[in-house]
Structures are given as C-alpha cells and as structure tokens.
C-alpha positions in Angstrom: 152.3 174.7 150.7 152.3 171.4 148.8 154.2 168.7 150.7 154.1 165.6 148.6 155.8 164.8 145.2 152.3 164.4 143.7 151.4 168.0 144.6 154.8 169.4 143.6 154.8 168.0 140.1 151.5 169.1 138.5 153.2 169.2 135.1 152.2 165.6 134.2 148.8 166.4 132.6 149.0 170.1 132.0 146.1 172.2 130.7 145.6 175.8 129.8 145.9 177.7 133.1 142.6 179.6 133.9 142.7 183.4 133.5 141.9 183.8 137.2 145.1 182.1 138.2 147.2 183.8 135.5 146.2 187.1 137.1 147.1 185.7 140.5 150.4 184.1 139.6 152.3 184.6 136.3 154.3 181.4 136.4 153.3 177.8 135.6 154.9 174.5 134.5 155.4 174.3 130.7 152.8 172.4 128.8 153.3 168.8 127.6 156.2 168.1 130.0 157.0 164.4 130.7 158.6 163.8 134.1 161.1 161.1 134.6 161.1 159.1 137.8 164.2 161.1 139.0 162.2 164.3 139.0 159.8 163.3 141.8 162.0 165.0 144.4 161.2 168.6 145.1 163.4 171.5 144.0 163.5 175.1 145.2 164.7 178.3 143.8 164.2 182.0 144.3 162.8 182.2 140.7 159.3 181.1 139.7 160.8 178.1 137.8 163.8 176.0 138.6 165.6 173.1 137.0 166.0 169.6 138.3 169.5 168.6 139.1 169.2 165.4 137.2 167.3 166.1 134.0 166.6 169.8 133.7 162.8 169.3 134.1 161.3 172.6 135.4 159.6 172.5 138.8 157.5 175.1 140.6 159.3 177.2 143.2 158.1 177.3 146.8 156.7 180.8 146.2 154.7 179.7 143.2 153.5 176.5 144.9 152.2 178.6 147.8 150.3 180.8 145.4 148.9 177.8 143.6 147.8 176.2 146.8 146.0 179.4 147.8 144.2 179.4 144.4 143.1 175.8 144.8 141.9 176.4 148.3 139.7 179.2 147.1 138.2 177.3 144.2 137.9 173.6 145.1 134.7 172.1 146.5 134.5 169.7 149.5 132.4 167.0 147.8 129.1 166.2 146.2 125.9 167.8 147.4 124.1 165.1 149.5 120.8 166.9 149.1 120.9 166.5 145.4 119.2 163.7 143.4 121.3 160.5 143.2 122.1 161.1 139.5 123.4 164.6 140.4 125.5 163.3 143.2 127.3 161.1 140.7 127.5 163.6 137.9 130.9 163.9 136.4 132.3 167.0 138.0 130.1 166.8 141.2 133.5 166.8 142.9 135.6 169.4 141.2 138.9 168.4 139.7 142.0 169.4 141.6 144.9 170.1 139.3 147.3 170.1 142.2 147.0 166.4 142.4 146.8 165.9 138.7 143.0 165.5 138.5 141.5 166.1 135.0 138.1 164.6 134.4 137.0 162.9 131.2 134.4 164.6 129.0 131.0 163.2 129.5 131.1 161.4 126.2 134.4 159.7 127.1 133.3 158.7 130.6 130.1 157.2 129.1 132.0 155.2 126.5 134.6 153.9 129.0 131.8 153.0 131.4 129.9 151.2 128.7 133.0 149.2 127.9 133.7 148.0 131.4 130.1 147.1 132.0 130.0 145.0 128.8 133.3 143.3 129.7 132.4 142.7 133.4 129.2 140.9 132.6 126.4 139.7 134.9 127.3 140.2 138.5 130.6 141.7 137.5 132.9 143.7 139.7 134.7 146.8 138.5 137.6 148.8 140.0 138.3 152.3 138.9 141.9 153.2 139.8 142.4 157.0 139.8 139.5 157.2 137.4 136.6 158.7 139.4 134.7 160.2 136.5 134.2 156.7 135.1 133.1 155.5 138.6 130.6 158.4 138.7 129.2 157.5 135.3 128.8 153.9 136.3 126.9 154.9 139.5 124.4 157.1 137.7 122.3 154.1 136.9 121.6 155.2 133.3 123.8 152.7 131.4 122.4 149.5 130.1 123.6 146.6 132.3 125.0 148.8 135.1 122.3 147.6 137.5 123.5 144.0 137.0 127.0 144.8 138.4 127.7 143.4 141.9 130.3 146.0 142.8 131.9 149.2 141.6 134.7 150.8 143.6 136.9 153.9 143.2 140.5 153.8 144.4 141.5 157.5 145.0 144.1 159.5 146.8 141.6 162.4 147.2 139.6 161.7 150.4 136.8 163.9 149.2 135.6 160.8 147.4 135.1 159.1 150.8 131.7 160.8 150.5 130.7 157.8 148.3 130.9 155.5 151.4 132.0 151.9 151.0 132.7 152.3 147.3 135.7 154.5 148.2 139.1 152.9 148.8 141.9 155.2 149.7 144.8 154.8 147.3 148.3 156.1 147.2 150.2 154.8 144.2 153.5 155.1 146.3 152.1 152.2 148.3 150.6 150.1 145.5 149.5 147.1 147.6 148.4 149.0 150.7 144.7 148.6 150.1 141.6 148.2 152.3 139.6 145.0 152.5 137.2 146.3 149.8 140.0 145.8 147.3 140.9 142.1 147.7 143.4 140.4 145.4 142.1 139.1 142.0 138.5 140.1 142.9 137.6 142.4 140.0 136.5 141.3 136.5 137.7 144.6 135.0 140.2 147.1 136.3 140.3 150.5 134.7 143.3 152.6 135.6 144.3 156.1 134.8 147.7 156.8 136.5 147.8 160.4 137.8 151.3 161.1 136.5 153.2 160.4 133.3 156.3 158.8 134.7 157.9 155.4 134.7 157.7 155.3 138.5 154.0 156.0 138.6 153.0 153.6 135.9 155.1 150.9 137.3 153.5 151.2 140.7 150.0 151.5 139.4 150.6 148.4 137.3 151.4 146.5 140.5 148.0 147.5 141.9 146.2 146.6 138.7 147.8 143.1 138.6 146.9 142.6 142.2 143.3 143.5 141.8 142.5 142.0 138.3 141.1 138.6 137.4 142.4 139.3 133.9 140.9 142.3 132.0 142.7 145.6 132.2 141.8 148.9 130.6 144.5 151.5 131.0 144.2 155.2 130.1 147.5 157.2 129.9 149.7 159.2 127.7 150.6 157.7 124.3 154.2 158.2 125.2 153.9 155.5 127.8 152.9 152.8 125.2 156.1 150.8 125.3 156.3 150.7 129.1 152.6 149.8 129.4 153.1 146.9 127.0 156.0 145.6 129.1 154.2 145.9 132.4 150.6 144.9 131.5 150.8 143.4 128.0 148.3 146.0 126.7 147.7 147.2 123.2 146.9 150.8 122.2 143.3 151.4 121.0 142.0 153.5 118.2 139.5 155.1 120.6 140.7 158.6 121.7 139.7 159.6 125.2 139.0 163.3 125.8 139.0 165.5 128.9 136.9 168.5 129.9 140.1 170.5 129.8 142.5 170.9 126.9 145.5 168.8 127.9 148.8 169.1 126.1 149.7 165.4 126.2 148.2 162.9 123.8 146.1 160.5 125.8 145.2 157.0 124.7 143.5 153.8 125.9 145.1 150.4 126.1 143.6 147.0 126.7 144.8 143.4 127.2 141.7 141.7 125.7 139.7 141.8 122.5 137.8 145.1 122.7 135.6 147.4 120.5 137.9 150.2 121.6 140.7 148.7 119.6 139.1 149.7 116.3 136.5 152.3 117.3 136.8 156.0 116.7 136.0 158.6 119.4 132.2 158.6 119.2 131.3 155.4 117.5 131.8 152.8 120.2 
C-alpha cells in the first residue's frame, strides 16, 4: 500500500496506462489532471475513484492503490547492472521509471539536449545539480557529450533510493523537506541547477524552488508543466523556452522548459539546439 502523498497522487504526470495493468486493474486517475496543494491528503472510498473534499480532484481508492503497488512491485527493477559497461550503467532507463512516485524519463533526444545545455552553461570546472531529473544526470555521466569531462561535479537529488547505486553522486531528496540535504549539496555551490518537480502542484513547485535557490549560484533550468508558468516566474524569475521537452511515455500535460539566463533553448525548436 502506498503510504505517502507522493505515492497516493500519481495523477500529476499521467501517461497511457500499459495494457498489462489495464488487465490487472480497470481503474486509473484521469489524464491531464492538475492537483492543487489541498489535494495532497489521502482520500478513501469503496469505489475505485473518489473525490477530494476540497476540490473534487479524483484520487485512487485504497483497493486500487494496493493493486497498483502490486503491479509496480512486479515490474520495477532494483537498479543499474553493475556488471555492464559504464555507458550502459548510465543509460537513460538503466533504472526503470516508477510511475507510483511520478517518474517519467525524458526521451534520449531531450535528455541529450538538456545535458548539452547545462554543460555549456556550467563551463570549465562547473558543478551541476539535477533535482528530480535523473535522466539528465545519466546522460551527463555517459561521457559522450563535448565538455562533460571538464565538469568538476554532477549530482542527482532524488527521493528514489535506487539511485544510491551511483555512490557519492546521489543525494537523497524529499521535496517536503526542501533544505534537508546532505553535505554533497552545499548552499550556492552549483553553477547550474536543473530541476523537474515531480508533481504539478503549487506546494511542490514552491518547495522545490526553495531547494533550487539554496543550491544555485545563479543559473536555473526548470522543466515542468506549462500551466505552472506564472508561479515559476514568481518563484524563480524564469522565462518559458521555445524548446519542447519530450518523454519516453505519452504524457497528457504540456511540458516546457524555463530558464533565468540567456539560453539557446529560448528560441530553439525541439531538435535544433
């Protein structure tokens, strides 16, 4: 059974449910649903779907959550194959996405372009923090990007402890405690902070913004739903880019990139960065 608000509200970045799970459980959260901060508390009902007392946002019932947890347990992997070549260990998807905690990996093209962007902006000896954006971290660690070998540090801040397999690069991160970070994530120590908040809610973005401002020397690259544009501007003074990030799965929400510095992404199309 899921026990955290993160696990109970998988609706934030919903994709087409795989056929295997449709056969296992006929209910799922509606596509494209945006949760308000008031919907982070759990709700229960004897039906497969139930409404929040505050805003009518559907939430999964205890029965459906249990079925979904069983499905995840049967399909998720424990971590990267340590016997594989280094490039394979850091392949996007080496650790499978877990929809239960709103993990949806970028397409290889998007991960590459975002990684190229932060390498370019970090510069010689630069330090990069990937906050809830492990697919960009993996792309940076593959060693195939021009300039990536000149970076002095790349860390991934993640709630999912499977990423602890990456050793000292991993920093456990729970956005509910935005400033509770290990020593590897010191204040104002990163030339570029790339963040992809796991949930499309005011509460989540506000807390992740605290983390970003704590870590960043100045440059911020945010990836989140287009619907969060106004709040992102208020919190981080970022501007929406023309570049359109893509995921390996077909998500229902429109996703965009935002930056607070002059960037090629501001005027670049999807595949022309």
